[in-house]
A tleap script that builds the chain and sets N, CA, C and O, in Angstrom:
source leaprc.protein.ff14SB
mol = sequence {
  NMET GLU SER ILE MET HIE ASP THR LEU GLU
  PRO SER LYS LYS PRO SER TRP ARG PHE PRO
  ALA TYR ARG LEU GLY LEU THR LEU PHE ILE
  VAL ASN VAL ILE GLY THR ILE VAL TYR LEU
  PHE ALA ALA SER PHE SER TRP ALA ILE PRO
  GLN GLU ARG GLU LEU GLY LEU HIE SER THR
  THR GLY GLU PRO PHE THR TRP ALA ILE ALA
  VAL PHE PRO ILE TYR ALA PHE PHE ALA LEU
  LEU ASN LEU ALA TRP GLY ALA TYR ILE CYS
  PHE LYS LYS ARG TRP ARG SER GLY TYR PHE
  TRP LEU MET THR ALA ALA VAL TRP LEU ILE
  ALA VAL TRP ILE ASP PHE ALA HIE CHIE
}
set mol.1.N position { 95.818 23.566 -12.296 }
set mol.1.CA position { 96.193 24.759 -12.786 }
set mol.1.C position { 96.195 26.053 -11.938 }
set mol.1.O position { 97.084 26.701 -11.385 }
set mol.2.N position { 94.709 26.188 -12.064 }
set mol.2.CA position { 94.377 27.261 -11.413 }
set mol.2.C position { 94.410 27.744 -9.652 }
set mol.2.O position { 94.517 28.791 -9.013 }
set mol.3.N position { 94.219 26.027 -9.324 }
set mol.3.CA position { 94.538 26.065 -7.455 }
set mol.3.C position { 95.929 26.547 -6.992 }
set mol.3.O position { 96.223 26.843 -5.834 }
set mol.4.N position { 96.736 26.580 -8.061 }
set mol.4.CA position { 98.056 26.199 -7.556 }
set mol.4.C position { 98.445 27.917 -7.895 }
set mol.4.O position { 99.299 28.528 -7.252 }
set mol.5.N position { 97.687 28.485 -8.953 }
set mol.5.CA position { 98.009 29.699 -9.225 }
set mol.5.C position { 97.316 30.621 -7.643 }
set mol.5.O position { 97.980 31.388 -6.945 }
set mol.6.N position { 96.174 30.323 -7.472 }
set mol.6.CA position { 95.904 30.709 -6.243 }
set mol.6.C position { 96.782 30.423 -5.134 }
set mol.6.O position { 97.509 31.371 -4.835 }
set mol.7.N position { 96.900 29.492 -4.519 }
set mol.7.CA position { 97.625 29.557 -3.523 }
set mol.7.C position { 99.158 30.169 -3.185 }
set mol.7.O position { 99.761 30.404 -2.138 }
set mol.8.N position { 99.404 30.275 -4.303 }
set mol.8.CA position { 100.947 31.262 -4.454 }
set mol.8.C position { 100.931 32.827 -4.413 }
set mol.8.O position { 101.852 33.419 -3.851 }
set mol.9.N position { 99.868 33.525 -5.017 }
set mol.9.CA position { 99.263 34.477 -4.758 }
set mol.9.C position { 98.835 35.322 -3.749 }
set mol.9.O position { 99.114 36.504 -3.551 }
set mol.10.N position { 97.967 34.397 -3.005 }
set mol.10.CA position { 97.746 34.458 -1.742 }
set mol.10.C position { 98.113 33.855 -0.477 }
set mol.10.O position { 97.543 32.787 -0.253 }
set mol.11.N position { 98.936 34.277 0.425 }
set mol.11.CA position { 99.274 33.690 1.350 }
set mol.11.C position { 98.565 33.041 2.150 }
set mol.11.O position { 97.478 33.555 2.413 }
set mol.12.N position { 98.827 32.007 2.667 }
set mol.12.CA position { 97.718 30.904 3.498 }
set mol.12.C position { 97.528 31.604 5.429 }
set mol.12.O position { 96.577 31.513 6.205 }
set mol.13.N position { 98.858 32.235 5.584 }
set mol.13.CA position { 98.678 32.578 6.832 }
set mol.13.C position { 98.473 34.217 7.001 }
set mol.13.O position { 98.955 35.055 6.239 }
set mol.14.N position { 97.735 34.463 8.051 }
set mol.14.CA position { 97.894 36.235 8.467 }
set mol.14.C position { 99.195 36.230 8.956 }
set mol.14.O position { 99.850 35.365 9.537 }
set mol.15.N position { 99.463 37.490 8.568 }
set mol.15.CA position { 100.317 38.395 9.237 }
set mol.15.C position { 100.526 38.116 10.476 }
set mol.15.O position { 99.470 38.168 11.107 }
set mol.16.N position { 101.801 37.726 11.379 }
set mol.16.CA position { 101.787 37.459 12.646 }
set mol.16.C position { 101.477 39.052 13.212 }
set mol.16.O position { 101.909 39.826 12.358 }
set mol.17.N position { 100.982 39.665 14.156 }
set mol.17.CA position { 100.690 40.799 15.052 }
set mol.17.C position { 101.796 40.903 16.057 }
set mol.17.O position { 102.085 41.968 16.603 }
set mol.18.N position { 102.539 39.522 16.337 }
set mol.18.CA position { 103.253 39.544 17.363 }
set mol.18.C position { 104.703 39.990 17.511 }
set mol.18.O position { 105.531 39.693 16.650 }
set mol.19.N position { 105.096 40.865 18.849 }
set mol.19.CA position { 106.403 41.140 18.486 }
set mol.19.C position { 107.292 40.203 18.735 }
set mol.19.O position { 107.310 39.697 19.857 }
set mol.20.N position { 108.474 39.668 17.439 }
set mol.20.CA position { 109.477 38.803 17.673 }
set mol.20.C position { 110.150 39.114 19.111 }
set mol.20.O position { 110.402 40.247 19.522 }
set mol.21.N position { 110.441 37.677 19.933 }
set mol.21.CA position { 111.378 37.728 20.873 }
set mol.21.C position { 112.660 38.119 20.757 }
set mol.21.O position { 113.376 38.646 21.609 }
set mol.22.N position { 112.975 37.734 19.296 }
set mol.22.CA position { 114.523 38.749 19.355 }
set mol.22.C position { 114.494 40.372 18.981 }
set mol.22.O position { 115.522 41.025 19.158 }
set mol.23.N position { 113.425 40.939 18.516 }
set mol.23.CA position { 113.188 42.311 18.416 }
set mol.23.C position { 112.772 42.898 19.887 }
set mol.23.O position { 113.076 44.069 20.111 }
set mol.24.N position { 112.061 42.113 20.950 }
set mol.24.CA position { 111.671 42.771 21.828 }
set mol.24.C position { 113.633 42.633 22.950 }
set mol.24.O position { 114.320 43.504 23.484 }
set mol.25.N position { 113.737 41.706 22.868 }
set mol.25.CA position { 115.477 41.427 23.121 }
set mol.25.C position { 116.220 42.834 22.898 }
set mol.25.O position { 116.614 43.599 23.778 }
set mol.26.N position { 116.312 42.980 21.559 }
set mol.26.CA position { 117.437 44.097 20.942 }
set mol.26.C position { 117.013 45.534 21.685 }
set mol.26.O position { 117.687 46.387 22.262 }
set mol.27.N position { 115.630 45.411 21.412 }
set mol.27.CA position { 114.728 46.944 21.934 }
set mol.27.C position { 114.783 47.068 23.398 }
set mol.27.O position { 114.761 48.220 23.830 }
set mol.28.N position { 114.859 45.992 24.342 }
set mol.28.CA position { 115.291 45.997 25.554 }
set mol.28.C position { 116.610 46.479 26.237 }
set mol.28.O position { 116.927 47.076 27.266 }
set mol.29.N position { 117.349 45.800 24.920 }
set mol.29.CA position { 118.750 46.176 25.427 }
set mol.29.C position { 119.460 47.359 24.824 }
set mol.29.O position { 120.512 47.814 25.274 }
set mol.30.N position { 118.687 47.922 23.562 }
set mol.30.CA position { 119.227 49.578 23.437 }
set mol.30.C position { 118.425 50.162 24.301 }
set mol.30.O position { 119.103 51.003 24.892 }
set mol.31.N position { 117.401 50.165 24.670 }
set mol.31.CA position { 116.848 51.110 25.930 }
set mol.31.C position { 117.874 51.195 27.101 }
set mol.31.O position { 118.190 52.297 27.551 }
set mol.32.N position { 118.422 49.980 27.622 }
set mol.32.CA position { 119.214 49.789 28.784 }
set mol.32.C position { 120.781 50.357 28.147 }
set mol.32.O position { 121.459 50.854 29.045 }
set mol.33.N position { 121.157 50.362 27.385 }
set mol.33.CA position { 122.265 50.848 26.852 }
set mol.33.C position { 122.190 53.057 27.007 }
set mol.33.O position { 123.006 53.860 27.460 }
set mol.34.N position { 121.215 53.184 26.557 }
set mol.34.CA position { 120.879 54.360 26.824 }
set mol.34.C position { 120.390 54.774 27.978 }
set mol.34.O position { 120.016 55.947 27.952 }
set mol.35.N position { 120.270 54.254 28.919 }
set mol.35.CA position { 119.764 54.435 30.491 }
set mol.35.C position { 120.944 54.043 30.823 }
set mol.35.O position { 121.166 54.791 31.775 }
set mol.36.N position { 122.106 53.218 30.674 }
set mol.36.CA position { 123.621 53.208 31.075 }
set mol.36.C position { 124.423 55.085 31.039 }
set mol.36.O position { 125.050 55.665 31.925 }
set mol.37.N position { 124.021 55.575 29.581 }
set mol.37.CA position { 124.799 56.857 29.712 }
set mol.37.C position { 123.458 57.732 30.145 }
set mol.37.O position { 123.694 58.931 30.000 }
set mol.38.N position { 122.214 57.494 30.600 }
set mol.38.CA position { 121.633 58.575 31.236 }
set mol.38.C position { 122.096 58.608 33.099 }
set mol.38.O position { 122.189 59.609 33.810 }
set mol.39.N position { 122.307 57.223 33.470 }
set mol.39.CA position { 123.226 57.098 34.888 }
set mol.39.C position { 124.600 57.521 34.807 }
set mol.39.O position { 125.029 57.944 35.880 }
set mol.40.N position { 125.524 57.533 33.719 }
set mol.40.CA position { 126.737 57.737 33.818 }
set mol.40.C position { 126.238 59.293 33.554 }
set mol.40.O position { 127.044 60.019 34.137 }
set mol.41.N position { 125.337 59.992 32.976 }
set mol.41.CA position { 125.404 61.302 32.846 }
set mol.41.C position { 125.039 62.016 34.341 }
set mol.41.O position { 125.630 63.041 34.683 }
set mol.42.N position { 123.833 61.271 35.350 }
set mol.42.CA position { 123.573 62.098 36.287 }
set mol.42.C position { 124.447 61.903 37.558 }
set mol.42.O position { 124.500 62.566 38.594 }
set mol.43.N position { 125.256 60.558 37.078 }
set mol.43.CA position { 126.554 60.079 38.191 }
set mol.43.C position { 127.587 61.384 38.338 }
set mol.43.O position { 127.984 61.991 39.332 }
set mol.44.N position { 127.943 61.608 36.382 }
set mol.44.CA position { 129.002 62.351 36.624 }
set mol.44.C position { 129.163 64.005 37.282 }
set mol.44.O position { 130.211 64.639 37.157 }
set mol.45.N position { 127.810 64.608 38.061 }
set mol.45.CA position { 128.029 65.644 38.777 }
set mol.45.C position { 128.301 65.288 40.029 }
set mol.45.O position { 128.289 66.159 40.899 }
set mol.46.N position { 128.618 63.846 40.378 }
set mol.46.CA position { 129.389 63.392 41.697 }
set mol.46.C position { 130.887 63.156 41.928 }
set mol.46.O position { 131.481 62.953 42.987 }
set mol.47.N position { 131.340 63.231 40.697 }
set mol.47.CA position { 132.664 62.819 40.356 }
set mol.47.C position { 133.477 64.003 40.963 }
set mol.47.O position { 133.256 65.184 41.231 }
set mol.48.N position { 134.574 63.089 41.059 }
set mol.48.CA position { 135.727 64.012 41.897 }
set mol.48.C position { 136.298 64.979 40.624 }
set mol.48.O position { 136.307 64.685 39.429 }
set mol.49.N position { 136.626 65.844 41.072 }
set mol.49.CA position { 137.413 67.375 39.748 }
set mol.49.C position { 138.887 66.761 39.868 }
set mol.49.O position { 139.382 66.573 40.980 }
set mol.50.N position { 139.523 66.476 38.770 }
set mol.50.CA position { 140.653 66.094 38.655 }
set mol.50.C position { 141.739 67.051 39.185 }
set mol.50.O position { 142.881 66.747 39.528 }
set mol.51.N position { 141.179 68.228 39.186 }
set mol.51.CA position { 142.484 69.217 39.788 }
set mol.51.C position { 142.379 69.308 41.070 }
set mol.51.O position { 143.465 69.499 41.619 }
set mol.52.N position { 141.244 69.229 41.947 }
set mol.52.CA position { 141.305 68.565 43.352 }
set mol.52.C position { 142.003 67.465 43.682 }
set mol.52.O position { 142.766 67.374 44.644 }
set mol.53.N position { 141.738 66.579 42.851 }
set mol.53.CA position { 142.586 65.099 43.332 }
set mol.53.C position { 143.856 65.405 42.808 }
set mol.53.O position { 144.666 64.532 43.120 }
set mol.54.N position { 144.308 66.248 42.178 }
set mol.54.CA position { 145.757 66.571 41.846 }
set mol.54.C position { 146.567 66.996 43.051 }
set mol.54.O position { 147.748 66.804 43.341 }
set mol.55.N position { 145.353 67.778 43.809 }
set mol.55.CA position { 146.198 68.667 44.639 }
set mol.55.C position { 145.980 68.122 46.037 }
set mol.55.O position { 146.287 68.796 47.020 }
set mol.56.N position { 145.349 66.674 46.159 }
set mol.56.CA position { 144.889 65.990 47.517 }
set mol.56.C position { 144.031 66.482 48.194 }
set mol.56.O position { 143.777 66.144 49.351 }
set mol.57.N position { 143.441 67.398 47.520 }
set mol.57.CA position { 141.523 67.705 48.482 }
set mol.57.C position { 140.601 66.228 47.940 }
set mol.57.O position { 140.682 65.557 46.912 }
set mol.58.N position { 139.836 66.135 49.013 }
set mol.58.CA position { 139.148 64.710 48.980 }
set mol.58.C position { 137.943 65.359 49.538 }
set mol.58.O position { 137.691 65.037 50.698 }
set mol.59.N position { 137.169 66.173 48.993 }
set mol.59.CA position { 135.784 66.881 50.069 }
set mol.59.C position { 134.543 65.764 49.401 }
set mol.59.O position { 134.079 65.666 48.265 }
set mol.60.N position { 134.264 64.982 50.721 }
set mol.60.CA position { 132.925 63.931 50.684 }
set mol.60.C position { 131.947 64.862 50.950 }
set mol.60.O position { 130.981 64.281 50.454 }
set mol.61.N position { 131.474 66.003 51.428 }
set mol.61.CA position { 130.517 66.286 52.347 }
set mol.61.C position { 128.932 66.044 51.967 }
set mol.61.O position { 128.114 65.695 52.818 }
set mol.62.N position { 128.678 66.218 50.911 }
set mol.62.CA position { 127.429 65.881 50.603 }
set mol.62.C position { 127.760 64.952 49.437 }
set mol.62.O position { 127.224 63.925 49.854 }
set mol.63.N position { 128.179 64.695 48.497 }
set mol.63.CA position { 128.563 63.965 47.010 }
set mol.63.C position { 128.246 62.548 47.381 }
set mol.63.O position { 128.274 61.790 46.411 }
set mol.64.N position { 127.938 61.967 48.579 }
set mol.64.CA position { 127.117 60.880 48.244 }
set mol.64.C position { 125.554 60.589 48.306 }
set mol.64.O position { 124.914 59.557 48.103 }
set mol.65.N position { 125.104 62.126 48.731 }
set mol.65.CA position { 123.746 62.109 48.912 }
set mol.65.C position { 123.339 62.390 47.485 }
set mol.65.O position { 122.555 61.545 47.051 }
set mol.66.N position { 123.672 63.383 46.610 }
set mol.66.CA position { 123.935 63.907 45.309 }
set mol.66.C position { 123.616 63.107 44.621 }
set mol.66.O position { 122.586 63.135 43.947 }
set mol.67.N position { 124.796 61.836 44.655 }
set mol.67.CA position { 125.072 60.688 43.690 }
set mol.67.C position { 123.878 59.717 43.974 }
set mol.67.O position { 123.265 59.151 43.069 }
set mol.68.N position { 123.526 59.532 45.644 }
set mol.68.CA position { 122.375 59.085 45.483 }
set mol.68.C position { 120.808 59.445 45.101 }
set mol.68.O position { 120.015 58.661 44.580 }
set mol.69.N position { 120.661 60.219 45.315 }
set mol.69.CA position { 119.455 60.921 44.493 }
set mol.69.C position { 119.578 60.773 43.466 }
set mol.69.O position { 118.747 59.958 43.063 }
set mol.70.N position { 120.252 61.154 42.660 }
set mol.70.CA position { 120.635 61.112 41.010 }
set mol.70.C position { 120.594 59.943 40.749 }
set mol.70.O position { 120.063 59.813 39.646 }
set mol.71.N position { 120.902 58.904 41.222 }
set mol.71.CA position { 120.904 57.855 40.899 }
set mol.71.C position { 119.880 56.556 41.321 }
set mol.71.O position { 119.649 55.744 40.425 }
set mol.72.N position { 119.405 56.388 42.349 }
set mol.72.CA position { 118.513 55.698 42.347 }
set mol.72.C position { 117.308 55.740 41.871 }
set mol.72.O position { 116.945 54.574 41.717 }
set mol.73.N position { 116.438 56.516 41.535 }
set mol.73.CA position { 115.748 56.827 40.859 }
set mol.73.C position { 115.853 55.451 39.074 }
set mol.73.O position { 115.028 54.674 38.594 }
set mol.74.N position { 117.215 55.807 38.705 }
set mol.74.CA position { 117.630 55.120 37.529 }
set mol.74.C position { 117.759 53.813 37.769 }
set mol.74.O position { 117.310 53.049 36.914 }
set mol.75.N position { 118.385 53.262 38.952 }
set mol.75.CA position { 118.461 52.204 39.364 }
set mol.75.C position { 117.317 51.061 39.626 }
set mol.75.O position { 117.341 49.842 39.456 }
set mol.76.N position { 116.340 51.920 40.093 }
set mol.76.CA position { 115.024 51.247 40.052 }
set mol.76.C position { 114.343 50.656 38.907 }
set mol.76.O position { 113.970 49.585 38.430 }
set mol.77.N position { 114.375 51.888 38.720 }
set mol.77.CA position { 113.823 51.753 37.230 }
set mol.77.C position { 114.265 50.474 36.429 }
set mol.77.O position { 113.386 49.729 35.995 }
set mol.78.N position { 115.327 50.247 36.258 }
set mol.78.CA position { 116.061 49.570 35.402 }
set mol.78.C position { 116.268 48.145 35.908 }
set mol.78.O position { 116.191 47.126 35.223 }
set mol.79.N position { 116.599 48.244 37.483 }
set mol.79.CA position { 116.461 47.131 38.092 }
set mol.79.C position { 114.384 46.187 37.731 }
set mol.79.O position { 114.046 45.100 37.263 }
set mol.80.N position { 113.868 46.981 38.093 }
set mol.80.CA position { 112.486 46.333 37.711 }
set mol.80.C position { 112.569 46.364 36.499 }
set mol.80.O position { 112.815 45.190 36.778 }
set mol.81.N position { 112.639 46.524 35.051 }
set mol.81.CA position { 112.362 46.378 34.108 }
set mol.81.C position { 113.127 45.173 33.781 }
set mol.81.O position { 112.685 44.371 32.957 }
set mol.82.N position { 114.385 44.973 34.449 }
set mol.82.CA position { 115.353 43.632 33.921 }
set mol.82.C position { 114.808 42.520 34.569 }
set mol.82.O position { 114.711 41.390 34.091 }
set mol.83.N position { 114.511 42.833 35.503 }
set mol.83.CA position { 113.878 41.905 36.294 }
set mol.83.C position { 112.483 41.544 35.714 }
set mol.83.O position { 111.848 40.818 36.479 }
set mol.84.N position { 111.919 41.823 34.700 }
set mol.84.CA position { 110.725 41.216 34.307 }
set mol.84.C position { 111.079 40.873 33.195 }
set mol.84.O position { 110.330 40.073 32.633 }
set mol.85.N position { 112.530 41.399 32.331 }
set mol.85.CA position { 112.521 40.899 31.369 }
set mol.85.C position { 113.317 39.504 31.416 }
set mol.85.O position { 113.534 38.713 30.498 }
set mol.86.N position { 113.736 39.438 32.961 }
set mol.86.CA position { 114.345 38.018 32.804 }
set mol.86.C position { 113.559 37.037 33.143 }
set mol.86.O position { 113.735 35.898 32.710 }
set mol.87.N position { 112.495 37.387 34.044 }
set mol.87.CA position { 111.233 36.410 34.417 }
set mol.87.C position { 110.492 35.953 32.968 }
set mol.87.O position { 110.195 34.787 32.707 }
set mol.88.N position { 110.258 37.089 32.095 }
set mol.88.CA position { 109.620 36.778 30.944 }
set mol.88.C position { 110.784 35.850 30.331 }
set mol.88.O position { 110.415 34.692 30.524 }
set mol.89.N position { 111.850 35.853 29.772 }
set mol.89.CA position { 112.957 35.187 29.479 }
set mol.89.C position { 112.535 33.626 30.098 }
set mol.89.O position { 112.314 32.671 29.353 }
set mol.90.N position { 112.469 33.556 31.587 }
set mol.90.CA position { 112.552 32.115 32.008 }
set mol.90.C position { 111.193 31.542 31.843 }
set mol.90.O position { 111.093 30.378 31.456 }
set mol.91.N position { 109.922 32.397 32.152 }
set mol.91.CA position { 108.740 31.917 31.753 }
set mol.91.C position { 108.141 30.972 30.360 }
set mol.91.O position { 107.656 29.850 30.216 }
set mol.92.N position { 108.539 32.318 29.320 }
set mol.92.CA position { 108.207 31.951 27.927 }
set mol.92.C position { 109.191 30.888 27.028 }
set mol.92.O position { 108.989 30.421 25.907 }
set mol.93.N position { 110.394 30.678 28.009 }
set mol.93.CA position { 111.442 29.605 27.558 }
set mol.93.C position { 112.046 30.721 25.932 }
set mol.93.O position { 112.130 30.207 24.817 }
set mol.94.N position { 112.260 31.675 26.103 }
set mol.94.CA position { 113.055 32.665 25.033 }
set mol.94.C position { 114.312 32.700 25.576 }
set mol.94.O position { 114.796 33.606 26.254 }
set mol.95.N position { 114.921 31.446 25.170 }
set mol.95.CA position { 116.617 31.760 25.478 }
set mol.95.C position { 117.266 32.590 24.974 }
set mol.95.O position { 117.990 33.299 25.674 }
set mol.96.N position { 117.174 32.806 23.101 }
set mol.96.CA position { 117.711 33.591 22.357 }
set mol.96.C position { 117.661 35.039 22.666 }
set mol.96.O position { 118.334 35.803 21.974 }
set mol.97.N position { 116.883 35.529 23.701 }
set mol.97.CA position { 116.676 36.659 24.110 }
set mol.97.C position { 117.382 37.031 25.403 }
set mol.97.O position { 117.506 38.176 25.837 }
set mol.98.N position { 117.823 35.925 25.953 }
set mol.98.CA position { 118.718 35.898 26.949 }
set mol.98.C position { 120.205 35.966 26.579 }
set mol.98.O position { 120.914 35.265 27.301 }
set mol.99.N position { 120.558 36.350 26.039 }
set mol.99.CA position { 121.664 36.549 25.494 }
set mol.99.C position { 121.940 38.017 25.424 }
set mol.99.O position { 123.028 38.544 25.659 }
set mol.100.N position { 120.817 38.626 25.069 }
set mol.100.CA position { 120.637 40.439 25.177 }
set mol.100.C position { 120.589 40.882 26.517 }
set mol.100.O position { 121.126 41.898 26.959 }
set mol.101.N position { 119.777 39.891 27.258 }
set mol.101.CA position { 119.702 40.230 28.586 }
set mol.101.C position { 121.067 39.953 29.376 }
set mol.101.O position { 121.152 40.585 30.429 }
set mol.102.N position { 122.118 39.149 29.070 }
set mol.102.CA position { 122.913 38.455 29.847 }
set mol.102.C position { 124.535 39.869 29.165 }
set mol.102.O position { 125.579 40.242 29.700 }
set mol.103.N position { 123.915 40.163 27.913 }
set mol.103.CA position { 124.774 41.538 27.413 }
set mol.103.C position { 124.409 42.868 28.233 }
set mol.103.O position { 125.243 43.774 28.233 }
set mol.104.N position { 123.164 43.036 28.954 }
set mol.104.CA position { 122.421 44.206 29.181 }
set mol.104.C position { 123.193 43.881 30.341 }
set mol.104.O position { 123.966 44.833 30.449 }
set mol.105.N position { 123.450 42.976 31.384 }
set mol.105.CA position { 124.327 42.851 32.736 }
set mol.105.C position { 125.606 43.511 32.718 }
set mol.105.O position { 126.074 44.279 33.558 }
set mol.106.N position { 126.194 43.026 31.445 }
set mol.106.CA position { 127.853 43.264 31.085 }
set mol.106.C position { 128.068 44.896 31.062 }
set mol.106.O position { 129.063 45.531 31.409 }
set mol.107.N position { 126.734 45.400 30.508 }
set mol.107.CA position { 126.982 47.027 29.729 }
set mol.107.C position { 127.135 47.514 30.959 }
set mol.107.O position { 128.162 48.090 31.318 }
set mol.108.N position { 125.808 47.258 31.925 }
set mol.108.CA position { 125.545 47.777 33.350 }
set mol.108.C position { 126.746 47.533 34.170 }
set mol.108.O position { 127.197 48.537 34.721 }
set mol.109.N position { 127.361 46.424 34.373 }
set mol.109.CA position { 128.293 46.309 35.171 }
set mol.109.C position { 130.015 47.373 34.898 }
set mol.109.O position { 130.879 47.798 35.665 }
set mol.110.N position { 129.779 47.425 33.287 }
set mol.110.CA position { 130.873 48.393 32.866 }
set mol.110.C position { 130.297 49.900 33.199 }
set mol.110.O position { 131.011 50.817 33.605 }
set mol.111.N position { 129.173 49.977 33.008 }
set mol.111.CA position { 128.686 51.556 33.696 }
set mol.111.C position { 129.386 51.639 35.595 }
set mol.111.O position { 130.247 52.424 35.991 }
set mol.112.N position { 128.838 50.829 36.228 }
set mol.112.CA position { 129.105 50.907 37.423 }
set mol.112.C position { 130.746 51.380 37.505 }
set mol.112.O position { 131.288 52.326 38.076 }
set mol.113.N position { 131.303 50.204 36.615 }
set mol.113.CA position { 133.033 50.717 37.018 }
set mol.113.C position { 133.386 51.764 36.630 }
set mol.113.O position { 134.283 52.361 37.224 }
set mol.114.N position { 132.763 52.298 35.492 }
set mol.114.CA position { 133.267 53.740 35.428 }
set mol.114.C position { 132.802 54.744 36.019 }
set mol.114.O position { 133.259 55.885 35.949 }
set mol.115.N position { 131.527 54.256 36.860 }
set mol.115.CA position { 131.023 55.355 37.669 }
set mol.115.C position { 132.077 55.559 39.115 }
set mol.115.O position { 132.356 56.642 39.631 }
set mol.116.N position { 132.388 54.656 39.416 }
set mol.116.CA position { 132.971 54.059 40.848 }
set mol.116.C position { 134.556 54.359 40.386 }
set mol.116.O position { 135.335 54.828 41.216 }
set mol.117.N position { 134.956 54.088 39.125 }
set mol.117.CA position { 136.499 54.816 38.956 }
set mol.117.C position { 136.549 56.370 39.280 }
set mol.117.O position { 137.500 56.819 39.921 }
set mol.118.N position { 135.527 57.184 38.838 }
set mol.118.CA position { 135.621 58.616 39.357 }
set mol.118.C position { 135.395 59.265 40.093 }
set mol.118.O position { 135.351 60.491 39.992 }
set mol.119.N position { 135.089 58.299 41.491 }
set mol.119.CA position { 134.744 58.865 42.576 }
set mol.119.C position { 136.025 58.990 43.485 }
set mol.119.O position { 135.944 59.509 44.598 }
savepdb mol mol.pdb
quit
């Protein structure tokens, strides 16, 4: 009886120090959602002004350069992050984390669509 009580009171395994894959996927997904919000905020400075669009004014003198300078570092950072995340999923065979990765791709496509709709 004593050995049964001893085994139930003390855990037989040490707690795992590893960050579970689903938490990593969820964390990276949330980081990407925050990144899309930052991207849309940075890109919004080059969006067409609705009042000018109604009057037929389409000025594009330096707006593409302003847009590219503001957006390129965000694109580059998250492209590298998501490429590394995709490689991690493939090499470690963490397929459940791949669902978050695919949802991240959808979130970025929606953000790019919103941005391009305002030019």
